[in-house]
N, C-alpha and C positions, 0 to 999 in steps of 0.2 A: 654662150649663155651660162653654162655650168660654172665656168671660171669666174664670171662676173659675180654670180651669187656667192661663190666661195669667198671671193675677195671682200664683198660687202659684209658677209658674216664675220670674217676675220677682223675687219676694221672695227665692227661693233664690239667684238670681244676685247680687242686691245684697248679701246676707249673705256670699256667697263672695268678692265683690269687695272688701268692706270689710276682710276679714281678710288680703288679699294686699297686698303692697307696691305702691304706685302706680307706681313706676319700674321694676318688674321685669317683664321680658318673659316669664319662665317662669311666673310667677303668673297674669298676664293671659291667656297662651296656654292654660294648663290650664283656666282658667275658661271661656274662649271655646269650647274643645273640648268640655268637659263640658256647657256650655250648649247647644251645637249638637246634641249627642247626645240630651240630654233633650228638646230642642225637637222633634227628629225623632220620638222615641218618642211624645211627647204628641200630636202632630198625627196620626200614623198610627193611634193608637188611637181617635181621634174619627171617628165616621161622619158626616163632613161632605161637602158637595158640593165639586167641584173649585174653584169660585170662593171659597167660604168658607174652604176649607183654605189656599188661596194667601193670602187676606187675613190669616188668623191667622199664617201663617209670616212675613209682612212685619211684622206688629205685634210679634211676638216678637223679630224680628231688630233692630228699631229700639231695643229696650231694651238692646242690647249696649253695653258701656262703650266710651268713646273710647280707642283704643289709643295707646300711647306707646312709642317705641323706647327701648332700654336702652343705656347707655354701657358697652361691653365693656372690660375691663381688658386691659392689654398681655399678661399671661400667658395669658388666655383666648383672645385673638386669635391668638397664635402657635401654640397647640395645634391641630394638624390630625390627625385620626384616621388611622392607618395611612399617614402621610406618609413617602415614601421618604427624603427629605432634609429637613434643618432649613430652615425658611423664615424669611427676615428680614422684619421689619416696618418699613415706611417711614412713620413717624408724621408726616413733614413734607410728605406729598402726599395729596391726594384726587383721584380721577378720577371724574367724573360726566357724564352726558348728560341733556339736557332734552328730554323727549318729551311730546307732546300731540296732540290733534286740531287740524286747521287752524284758524287764527284764534282760538286760545285764549290767545295772548299770550306765546309762548316768547321771540321775538326782542326784544320790548319789555322783558321781565323781564331778559334778558341786558344790555340797554342800561343799566338801572338798576343792575345789579350792577357793571358796568364803571365807571360814573360814581362810585358810592359807594366804589369801591376805589382812587380817585384815579389811574385810568389816564390820564385826560386832564387838561390844565392847566385852571386856573380860568377863564382867558380864551380857551380854545380853543373854536372853533365846531365842534360835532359834529352831524351829521345824525341824524335818527331812524332806527331799525332799522339801525344801523351794520353789523350782521352780514350783512344782505342786501346784499352788495357787488355782486351781479350786476344788470345793468340790467333784465333780464327779471324778476328777483325783485322789484325795487322797483316796476316797472310793474304787476305782477299782485298785489302785496301778499302773496305767499306765499314760504316758504322752499323752494328746490328742491334745493340742495346742502348737505350737512352741513359745518360749519366748526368749527375749533378756536380756542380762546383760553384764556387763563389769567390768574388774579388771585392776589393774595397777601392773606391775612387772618390776622392775629395770628401771623405767621411761618410759616404753612402755605400751600403752593402748591395752588391749586384749579384743576385742568384742567377746562375746560367745553367740551362739544361741543353746538352748536346743531343740531338735526335738523329735517328737513321734517315737516310735519303732514299732508300729503295722502297718501292711501293709495296712489296711483300711484307715489310715490317711497319706498315702504316698503323697497326695497333699500338705500337710503342709511342708513336706521335700523338694519337688520339688520347692516350692515357695522360701524358704529361701536360697537355695543353690546359688541363683543369687547374694546374698549379700556378700558372703565370697570368700576368696582366697585359702582356704584349709580346711581340715576336720580332726577331730579325729575320727577314726573308732574303736569303742569299740567291742571287741570280748571276750566272756566268756571263761575262761581258761579251762573249762570242756566241754562245748557244742561245742565250735568252731563256724565257720561261719554257720548261719542259713538262712532260706529263705529271711527274710527281710534284712539281711546283704547283700545279693546279689543285692536286689533291690536298696537300698540306695547307695551302692558302684558303681553300674552301672551308676546312675545319676551323681554322683560326678566325676567319671572318664570321662564321656562324656563331662563335662564342663571343663576338663583339670585341675582340682584341684589336688594339692599335698595332700598326705594322710600320716598321722601318725597313725600307728596301735598300739592301746593300748590293751594289753592282761590283762583284768581285772579279779579280784577275784582269783589271783594266790595263795592266802592263803587258798583256799579250799582244803580239804584233797585229793580229787580226781583230782586235777588240772593236766593238761598235756600240758604245754605251747609249747613244741617242736612240738607236733602233731598239735596244733592249728596254729602255725606259718606256718607249711608246707601246711595245708589246706587253709589258707588265701592266701599264695603265689600262690597256684593252682587256687584259685578264681580270682586273678589278671590276671593270664594268660588266663583263660577261657573268661574273659571280655575284652580281647585284650587291656590291659593297655600298655601305652608307656614305654620305657626303664626307663625314669625318674620316672614315677609313680610306676613301679615295684621296684625301689630302695628306698623302704619306710623305715622310721625309726621305730624301735620297742621299745616300752616302756612297762615294766611290772608293774602292779599297783594293789593295793587294795584300791578301792574307799571308802569302809567303814572305813578302818583304816587311810586313808589319806596318803598312802605311795606309792612311785614309785621308780623304779630303771632300770638300763640297763640290769640286769640279774634277772631271776625269783627267785633265791635263795639269792639275795643280795639287798633287797629293802632298800632304805634310810629311814630316820626318817620323811620325809615329801614328798611333791610333786614337789620339786625343779627340779629333772630330767625331769619331764613332762613340766614344765614351760620353761626350757632351750631348750627342743626340739621344743616347739612352736616358740620361738624366732629364732631358727636356721633353721627350716625346713618349716615353713609357710611363703610364699612369702609376701614381703611388697606390699601394694597397689600401682599400677602404674596408675596414673590418670593425667588428664589435669586440673590443678588448674586455669589457666588463661582463660579457654574456657567458653562459655556460660553454664549456670546452666542446669544440667540434673540429675534427681533423680527419680528412678523407685519405685513406691509404692508396697511393697511386703507383708505388714501386716497392720491390723487396730486395734485400741484400742478405748476405750470410757471412758470419764470422765464426771461425773455429772455436773461439772461446766464449763469445757472447750469444751465439745461436742466430736465429732469424732476426733481421733488422727491418722494421717498417719505415717507409719513407713517404712523406706527404707534406702538405701545407696546412698550417693551423688556420682554419677558417674563422674561428671565433674563440674567445676565451684565452686561457693560458695553460700550456702543457707543463706539468710538474711530475716528479717521481711519486709513485703511489698507485692506488687502485683506480681503474677507469672502467667504463662500460664499453664493450665491443658490440656494435649493433649494425644492422642492415635492414632496409625496408622489407616488411613482410616476413621477417625471420626472427627467431627467438634471440633475446639478448644474453650475453654472458659477461662475466667480470674477469678482468686481467690486471696485472700489476706491471707498471713501467719501472724498470730497474735502473736504466741509464738513458740519458738524453744527449744527442749530439746535434750540432749545427755545422753546416758546410762553410769552411773558411780556408781560402788559399789551398785548394786542391786536397783537402783533408777533412776528416770528421773530428771536430773539437768538442770535448765534453762541455755540457752546459747544465746549469741548475734548473732553468726554466726557459720556455720559448713562448713569446707573446704572439698573438694572432697577426698574420701577415707574412710571417717568415716560414721558410722551408726547413724542415728538420728531419732527424731520424731518431728512432728509439729502439731499445732492446728490452727483453723481458717477457714478451708475449710470443711464444713459439708457434702458436696456431693462427696468428693474424694473417688475413688474406687481402689481396688487392680488391678494392671496391668496398671494403668495410669502413665503418666510421668509428674512430676512437673518441668517445664522448664523456662528458661529466657523469660520474657514477650516479648522482641523484637526479639531475635534470637534463641529462643528455638526450638529444634527438638525432636520429641518423640522417645523413645527407643522401641525396639521390645517388644510386650506384653508377659506376662508369659503364657506358655502353659503347661498343665498338662494332664495326661492320662485320657481317657474317662471312665465314670462310667460303671459298669458291672451288677449291680443289681438295681431293682426298686421296690417301694412299693406304694400303694395307701393310701392317707390320706383323710378322709371324716368327715363330721359333725357327732357327736354322735346321733344316732337314737334309742338307747335302751330305755326301760321304765324308767331307772334311769337317763336319760340325764338331765343335768342342775342342779343336786342336789349337786355336789361336785366341779365343776369347776367355774372359773371366766370368762374365755374367751371361748365361746361356739359357736359363729356364724361362718358362712363361711367367712365373711369378716375378722374377727379376725384371722382365720386360714390362709387365703391367705396372709395377711400382714406379719404374722410371718414367713411363709415359704419363701417368696420372700426376706425378710430382711436377711435371712440366707445366701442367695447367695452373699451378699456384702462381706462376709468374707470367705466363704467356696467355693473356686474355683472348687473343685473336685465334687461338687454336682450340680444337675440340678433339676428344678421344672417346671412342665408343667400342664396346665389345663386338667382335666379329662373329662369323658363322660358327666357329669352333672356339674352344677354350684357349687355343694357342694363337689366335688371330685377333688383331685389334685394328680399328679403322681410325686413322689420324687425319683430321681436316685442318687446312690452313688457308692463308690468303694467296698462296701461289706455290709453285714447285720449289723455289729458293727458300721460302719460309720453312718448308718441311725438310729439305736437304740440309739446312743448317742444323736442325735438330738431329738428323741422322749422323752428321759429321761429329757433333758434340758427343753423342752416345758412343760412337766408334772409338773416340779418344778416351772415353771413360772406361773402356774395356768390355763393352757390350758386343754381342754377336747375334745377328738376326737376319731376316730376309725382308725385303720390301717389294711390293708389287708396283705396277705402272701407275702414274698419276691419272686420275679420272675427275671430270668436272662434277659438281653437285647440281643436279637439276631441281627445278621447282615446277609445281602444277598450279596454275591460276585460271579459274573459270574454265576448267576442262582442257586447257592448252598446256603443252609441255614447254617449259622455258629453260634456257641455258645461259650461263654468264657470257658476256661480251666484253672485249677490251679494246681500247684505242691504242694502236701501235704507230709509232713514229720511227721511220727508217731513214737514216742518212746514208747515202750510197753514192759513189762516183758515177758520173754520167754514163760511162760505157757499160755499167752493170745494171742500169735501171730496168732494162727489159727482162733480165733474169729475175730481179727482185719482184717486179710486177707479176710475172708469170707464176712465181712461187706463192706469192700472197693470194693470187686469184684462185689457185688450186686449193687453198685452205679456206675457201668461201669468204674471202675478204672483200669489203666494199671500199673503194677509194673515195676518201673525203676531200683530199687536197693534194696537190703536187706543185712544188715551187722550187726554183733554183736558189741556192744560197750563195752568199758572196765569196765562199771559200772554194767554189767550183764544184760542189756536190749538189745532189738533188735530194730534197726532203719529201718523202712520201708519208701521207697520213692515211691510215686504214682503220676500219672498224671490222673486227672479225671475231668469231667465237673463240673462247678460251681453248677449246679443243684444238683449234687450228694453230695455236701458238705452241702446243706441246711438241717439242723436238724441232722447232723451226730455226732455232738460233744456229745450230751447226750447219743446217742446210743453207741458211742465208750466208754464212761465212764462206762456205764452199762455193756458192754461186758467185760471190763477189771477190773471191781470192783473199778473204780475210779483211776486207776494208769496210764492210757494212757495220753500222751502229744501230742497235735496236733498243727502243725504250717503250714500255707499255704501262698502261694504267687502267684500272677497272672502270668500266662504263656503266654496266647495269645488266639486267636480265631481259632477254628478248626471245622471240619464238625459236624453237628448235629447227635447224635447217637441214637435218639429215646426216648421212654418213660422210665422214671426211677421211681421206686416205693420207696418213701422216708419214708412212714409210713405204717406199717402192721396192726396196731390196730385202732379201731374206737374210738368215743367219747361217754361219758355218758352225756346226755342232760337233763336239768331240764324239768319236765312235766308241771309245773305250777308255778305261781309267789307266793312267800310267804317266810317264815322263816324256815330254816332247823331245824330238830329235831333229837334228838338222836335215837328215835324210828325208824324213816325212814332211817337214815344213817346206822343203824345196819344191816338192810336187804339189802341196796344198796351196801354196801362194798363187798358183795359176787360177785358182777358183775364186779368189777375192782378196780382200784386205785382212790380214791376220792381226791379232792382238798380242801374241805371245812370242817370246824368245825361246831358243832351245834350252832344255834342262829345267823346264817348269812343270810342276805336278798338276795334272788335270784329271777330271773325272767324267764319266759317261754322262752326257746331257749338258755339259758346260758349253757355253757359247765362246768360241775361240776366234771368231772373225765375222766379217760382213760378206755375204754372198754377192757376187756381181750380177745375179739375176733374181727375179722374184722367187719366193719360196725358200724353205730351209734345205740345207744339204748336210748330211752326216759325212764327216771325213775322219781319217785316221791320222792323227798328229803324233802318234807314239810308235809308229812302225820303224823297225830297225833294219839296217842293211844286212842281208843274209851273208853269213860267213862261209867261205869256201876254202879248199886246200890249195888253191892256185895263188901263187905269190904275185903281187902287183908291185911294179916298180914305183908307181906314184898313185897316191890316193886322189880320188876325184875331188876337184875344188867345188865347194858348194857356196853359191852367192845368194844370200837371203836379203829380201827387202826389209827396211826398218819397220818394226811393228807399230801399229797405231796405238797411242797411249790415251786411254779414256779415263777421265776423272770421275768422281762420284756423280757430279751433275750430268756429265755426258752419258753415263750409264742409265741414269733415271730417265733422261730424255729419249734414249735409244729403245728401251724395251717396249714390247707390245703386250697384249692381254695374256698371252700364254707364256710369258717370260718373267723372271724374277731377278733381283739384284741381291747377291749374298754379301753382307757387310760384316767384316771382322776388324779388330784393331790393326791387323797387318795387311789384309788384302781386301780388294773389292772385285768380285767376280759376277758374271752374268750366267744364267742357266735357264733351261726350259722348265716350265712348271710341271712337275711329275703328275700332279693331280689332274691337270687339264689334258695331259697326254693320255692318261688312263681313260679319262672320260671320252676323249676323241676316239680311242681304240675300240670302245664298245659300239 
């Protein structure tokens, strides 16, 4: 019965599709809308179980035709319903952002676009992932800061913004989406849509942006482009995209090889199909050129000679050198002077005399300009709405280093240095907040996740700062008398033999299983919803339980009711008994107590954490004890065999510590220690 109805619906759909124009968005959208309604009515009438009903829905959905975007005419593009003023069409510009989940190939694709646009000389040596100019970005292999570039294709300037893929840096994505008219959504041809894909796509659809879906890495042996397109189309429907947005253009590409095409098995020799899709599907900017100047600042840069540089899109009017008004809603206006103007061209900032509305540019001369402010006409300027990003969910305490080794390795060690640096971070990082702590030497830093804050810690460490940080804690809310805490959706991909260990670990962290399915690669994909508290420190535990094979991705879900205490660490710490230098003789006996962090010959102080205890509770050990000297001659010294110490990175240390522990951060070292204030408090 079910298969007959499905076949009837599919025949009706195919008949409707053949009578509509293949290039028309209105025809395909009506077909998809009618098909969705008929599909819903058919499935609801069937008295099927929940599982069979879901299966039928998926089968019917996969019959949907592959959508294509439509080339809008100039007259249609200019017509805006109930527009107060006539809008001018900039046919010579396209503004787009590249968004995706982490490691889906955004920066590599931008490299290919830059190379094929003849941005570099033929004999020029260009490093890989050239947009990742930050040292930390290149070391970690992720994009942390959004960056602007521009290329020219067939006389049209294409402004491109490369955005971060990790959910902790979602604030960077939210800011730059205000500057563009469309996005390239990259999806891995094997993994398909991932948690961050949902987050960035939701923000783009909410702003009404047109989307080009690029299925990247189709040259991988396990690529499954048809499955990925179906899952992406489902994601559009779940996010309640409009008919026009659901009618997205699909491009198949291999960013590493610099190839693209309209079919996964028929890629061209270059990225020309992608460039053509950008010109055809990304709308031209519709702006008011003759109106008073309006430019929203969405990013900042710095130059040693020019000072602070403001970056944004000219929404109306023309930006020229001279005096302008700096304004913000509900705040006092001030006057500034633009001394230099730059436009982005071929991976560089090129000086310009003026910039007309619709283009993205940068300017220098106003050293106190902030993100979210509007640069407007001095006489008739009106501020644009400020940029709003989602609230932070995790906080950590930053304090002056009070360990016995303080001041030996750092350049900036005082509370004034620490305060100035943290508040200076707020000028660029809108998703972060800084507050004064309980004492004058303590500050509370709030961010979108632990990675968001640890990136700041690592940058400060490299700049010469020395300080201490406390364990990450979630930010609670109270609504209608109920205590709420942040929840996240976690997707874990793990081999089948380790599924039991992963399920047990996530269950102990108060996780609720939403879905479990087998992938075509032989792994099992687990989808859980659990408190953010339960995710703190879970990555290392998950890797240990799966022998390093598990892959964890998370995305913020929302606030739900507090679920009580969660045990995040079952083992205690090994704490140094005295200050001194570690010896092989002492470490040989101490390694029987647990896993050590140190080699022989390392300076330690009393209260420093030197290892992981094999049992619950902390244990004080003497790692500096020396072998007693006697007057008896030995023919052979005793051979000491030491286990390799466990090397903890900064991220590992932040995940490991608990409420009574701190991480000491210096330009040279990262140490963990017991919090002396809490020890004294406990002693009372």
